[in-house]
LUMTORTI-451369 format. One record per residue: residue number from 1; residue in three letters; x, y, z of N, C-alpha, C in turn. Coordinates in pm, 1 decimal. Last residue first. Layout:
<atoms>
     k     r        n.X        n.Y        n.Z       ca.X       ca.Y       ca.Z        c.X        c.Y        c.Z
   NUM   ALA          X          Y          Z          X          Y          Z          X          Y          Z
...
</atoms>
This chain:
<atoms>
     k     r        n.X        n.Y        n.Z       ca.X       ca.Y       ca.Z        c.X        c.Y        c.Z
    73   CYS     2813.9    -2787.6     -404.2     2801.8    -2786.7     -550.6     2662.5    -2744.5     -590.9
    72   LEU     2821.9    -2715.0     -134.3     2941.7    -2770.9     -199.4     2930.9    -2778.7     -350.0
    71   LEU     2755.2    -2480.3       93.5     2695.0    -2539.4      -26.4     2810.7    -2585.8     -114.3
    70   ALA     2794.9    -2505.8      439.4     2859.9    -2481.7      310.7     2781.9    -2550.9      201.0
    69   VAL     2732.6    -2350.9      744.9     2680.6    -2444.1      645.3     2745.0    -2407.7      512.1
    68   PRO     2852.6    -2317.0     1081.4     2848.8    -2277.0      941.8     2796.3    -2389.9      853.5
    67   ALA     2624.4    -2391.9     1356.3     2755.7    -2400.8     1290.1     2743.0    -2356.3     1144.2
    66   ASP     2387.9    -2408.4     1489.3     2435.9    -2275.1     1454.6     2572.8    -2274.6     1390.9
    65   HIS     2125.4    -2634.6     1386.6     2242.1    -2599.3     1466.3     2292.7    -2464.1     1417.5
    64   CYS     1934.5    -2753.4     1200.7     1909.9    -2732.2     1342.9     2038.1    -2724.0     1425.4
    63   VAL     1833.4    -2619.3      914.3     1948.8    -2688.8      969.4     1951.3    -2654.7     1118.0
    62   ILE     1552.6    -2648.8      727.0     1602.4    -2587.7      849.6     1715.0    -2676.3      902.6
    61   VAL     1442.0    -2576.5      417.9     1522.1    -2674.1      490.6     1581.6    -2600.4      610.1
    60   PHE     1151.2    -2534.8      238.5     1241.3    -2474.0      334.2     1312.9    -2589.0      402.8
    59   TYR     1083.0    -2614.8     -108.0     1097.6    -2647.5       33.8     1181.6    -2546.3      109.7
    58   HIS     1086.3    -2568.8     -378.1      957.2    -2599.8     -315.9      962.9    -2618.1     -164.4
    57   ARG     1349.7    -2473.0     -432.4     1236.6    -2439.9     -519.7     1101.9    -2458.1     -450.3
    56   THR     1471.6    -2381.2     -107.3     1489.0    -2443.5     -237.5     1366.2    -2407.2     -322.0
    55   ARG     1625.7    -2205.0      146.8     1506.8    -2212.5       62.1     1545.5    -2278.0      -70.1
    54   ILE     1736.5    -2263.1      472.4     1767.9    -2269.7      329.7     1636.0    -2279.3      254.8
    53   LEU     1842.9    -2144.7      779.2     1726.9    -2168.3      693.3     1769.5    -2159.7      548.0
    52   ARG     1980.8    -2242.4     1094.8     2000.5    -2194.3      957.2     1878.6    -2231.2      875.0
    51   PHE     1929.9    -2130.1     1437.5     1942.3    -2230.1     1333.3     1966.8    -2162.6     1198.3
    50   GLY     1872.8    -1977.5     1658.2     2011.0    -1981.3     1612.5     2035.8    -2086.0     1505.5
    49   ARG     1616.7    -1934.1     1741.4     1679.6    -2058.0     1784.3     1826.5    -2068.3     1742.7
    48   ARG     1563.9    -1698.1     1609.7     1556.5    -1701.6     1755.8     1627.5    -1824.9     1810.9
    47   ARG     1573.3    -1781.4     1340.8     1676.2    -1690.7     1395.3     1680.3    -1697.0     1546.6
    46   VAL     1339.1    -1935.7     1336.5     1468.8    -1997.8     1305.0     1582.0    -1911.6     1359.7
    45   GLU     1148.5    -1738.0     1395.2     1168.8    -1850.5     1487.1     1301.7    -1919.7     1462.5
    44   ARG     1172.3    -1562.6     1173.3     1193.0    -1513.7     1310.4     1223.7    -1628.5     1406.4
    43   ILE     1104.1    -1740.2      963.5     1237.5    -1678.7      969.0     1267.4    -1629.3     1110.7
    42   LEU      835.3    -1788.6     1026.2      933.0    -1897.7     1026.8     1074.2    -1842.4     1038.9
    41   ALA      730.7    -1532.0      993.1      721.5    -1597.4     1124.7      820.4    -1713.1     1134.5
    40   GLN      775.9    -1492.9      719.0      845.1    -1409.2      817.5      840.9    -1469.5      957.1
    39   VAL      601.6    -1676.5      595.0      746.1    -1694.0      585.4      819.5    -1614.6      693.2
    38   GLY      315.1    -1806.2      761.8      383.7    -1699.9      690.1      534.6    -1716.3      699.5
    37   ILE      163.4    -2013.6      869.6      219.7    -1911.7      959.8      279.5    -1792.2      889.1
    36   GLU       14.7    -2162.9      666.6       -3.8    -2182.2      810.4       44.3    -2066.3      896.8
    35   ARG       84.3    -2081.8      405.0      -56.4    -2097.8      444.1      -73.9    -2096.8      596.2
    34   GLU      365.0    -2082.6      406.6      291.4    -1960.6      369.6      146.7    -1966.8      417.6
    33   VAL      411.5    -2351.5      471.8      456.0    -2245.1      562.1      378.9    -2116.7      533.3
    32   ASP      306.2    -2474.8      242.7      248.2    -2501.8      374.8      286.0    -2393.9      474.8
    31   ILE      474.2    -2378.3       41.5      331.4    -2347.2       34.6      262.4    -2371.0      168.8
    30   ILE      719.1    -2492.9      115.3      701.4    -2347.8      122.1      553.8    -2312.5      124.6
    29   GLN      730.5    -2783.3      314.9      695.8    -2722.0      187.6      669.2    -2572.8      207.3
    28   ARG     1011.2    -2848.8      522.0      869.2    -2815.3      510.5      844.1    -2751.5      374.8
    27   ARG     1244.0    -3035.9      703.3     1202.5    -2988.6      571.7     1052.4    -2964.3      573.8
    26   ILE     1518.5    -3024.6      920.7     1373.0    -3029.1      908.6     1338.9    -2973.4      770.7
    25   VAL     1805.9    -3198.7     1042.9     1742.3    -3106.5      949.7     1591.6    -3131.9      947.6
    24   GLY     1980.6    -3207.5     1359.3     1943.2    -3263.1     1229.7     1886.9    -3155.7     1137.8
    23   GLU     2049.9    -3174.3     1627.1     2125.7    -3103.9     1522.5     2102.2    -3164.2     1383.8
    22   THR     1859.1    -3283.9     1789.6     1982.4    -3361.1     1766.8     2065.9    -3302.6     1652.8
    21   HIS     1626.6    -3143.6     1802.0     1698.0    -3164.2     1927.7     1831.5    -3236.0     1910.4
    20   ALA     1524.3    -3146.7     1549.7     1549.3    -3016.6     1612.2     1633.2    -3029.3     1738.6
    19   ALA     1487.2    -3421.8     1509.5     1587.3    -3347.4     1430.9     1623.0    -3214.2     1495.8
    18   ARG     1269.5    -3488.2     1677.5     1404.2    -3535.2     1709.3     1510.5    -3453.4     1636.4
    17   CYS     1058.2    -3201.7     1733.8     1090.8    -3328.5     1668.4     1235.1    -3364.5     1702.0
    16   ASP      939.5    -2952.5     1770.5      932.5    -3054.5     1874.5      954.8    -3192.9     1813.1
    15   PHE      924.5    -2774.9     1564.6     1049.4    -2780.2     1638.7     1047.7    -2879.4     1755.2
    14   ILE      662.7    -2814.7     1465.3      780.0    -2826.5     1377.8      906.0    -2852.4     1459.8
    13   GLN      503.8    -2762.1     1690.8      503.9    -2895.1     1631.6      627.0    -2915.7     1543.8
    12   ALA      553.2    -2490.2     1726.0      592.8    -2584.0     1830.6      599.3    -2726.0     1775.2
    11   LEU      432.9    -2388.4     1492.7      578.2    -2376.8     1512.2      627.5    -2475.2     1617.8
    10   TRP      166.1    -2450.4     1556.4      227.9    -2504.9     1434.9      379.7    -2499.9     1445.9
     9   ASP      125.1    -2300.7     1788.1      113.0    -2446.5     1792.6      182.3    -2510.9     1673.0
     8   ARG      155.0    -2042.4     1685.6      246.3    -2091.0     1789.2      243.8    -2242.5     1798.2
     7   GLN      -64.1    -2037.2     1506.6       73.0    -2021.7     1456.8      173.9    -2074.9     1558.4
     6   ARG     -274.3    -2059.4     1690.3     -256.0    -2162.9     1588.6     -114.5    -2158.1     1531.3
     5   GLN     -245.2    -1820.0     1828.2     -225.8    -1946.6     1899.1     -202.3    -2060.3     1800.4
     4   HIS     -308.7    -1640.9     1619.5     -177.6    -1635.0     1685.6     -147.4    -1766.3     1758.8
     3   GLN     -574.0    -1707.1     1564.9     -471.9    -1725.1     1460.3     -332.5    -1728.4     1523.2
     2   SER     -735.8    -1877.3     1840.4     -695.0    -1758.6     1766.2     -588.0    -1793.5     1662.5
     1   MET     -993.5    -2112.1     1855.1     -851.1    -2087.5     1872.2     -813.3    -1968.0     1784.5
</atoms>
């Protein structure tokens, strides 16, 4: 399997979950994203879907809708 196909499969697995289809949230460790597909590939896919991406110390949090997100504290 090519690297490109592996990346597509990994992204498909992330976004083929209930949270992605019900305006929920998805969390992935940054180190896993870097190892599997690279940060830029994740950013491109999140933008393509119109979702929001938040980076914390160890995790990416994907908000699976295009409505505004507010950090309250």
